[in-house]
N, C-alpha and C positions, 0 to 999 in steps of 0.2 A: 875125196871130191864130193860136193854138195849135191844133193838131189834136185835142187832147182836149177842149178849149174849145169847139171846133165841134161835136164829138160829144155834148158834155153838153147844148148847146144843143138839138141836134136830139131827144135822148132827152125833155129837158123839155118839147119843145113836142109830141111824139107823145103823152105823157102828157097833157098839157093837152088836145089834140084828142080823146083817148079820154074824158075827163072830161066835156067840154063836149057831145059826142055823146050821152054817157049822160044828162047833164040835160035833154037835148032828147028823151030817150025813144028815141035811135036809137043806132047802133053802127058800127064799121069794116065789120062784115059785113054790116049792111043796106046801106050805101053799095056796097059790092061787090055785093050781090045786084042793086041798082037799075042798076048800071053792066055787069051781066053779067060780072064779074071775078071772080077769087078774092080771098079775104080776103087772103092773103098779098101779093097785088100792091099792093091799097089799103095795106095796113101797110108795105109797102116805102116807098111814096111819102111817108107820114105820118112814117117814121123819117128820112127825108132818103136812103134808100139808091137810091132810084130817081125818076125825073121822069116826070111825065106831066100834061101840062096838063088833060086830061080828068078824071084822078082829083083833082087840085088844084081844079079849079073845082067838082067834087060835092062834095067836103069842104068847101069855103068855102060853098057854097050851103047844105048841111046845117046850118052853124053861123051862117047869116044874115050873111054877111061876103064879101069878095073874095078871091082867090087872092093878090092883092098884099098884102093886109092879114095873110093868114094866112101866107104865106110871104113875108117881105118881102126876105128874103136871095136869092130866085130870081128875083126882078123888079126889075131894078136900073134901069129908065126909067120914064118919066112913062105910056107907052103900055101898060104891064102885059106887055111881052114879055119872054120869059127872056133 
């Protein structure tokens, strides 16, 4: 897979996460506040520029899904381990 394709997918997922949070009355900033983290940390994970099981879990929870479903490329086995 080409790197530009991967980056495009990550950017698209980030946009979808922001939209879905907004539709639920939430935001990346609210997730960050809940976790006691900076918004930039949560944004980096959402954009695929960083990894954090804690942030991935919080984003998934806010969207009513699992980290494995939200970030399938990051979880490649059946137990949900990175």
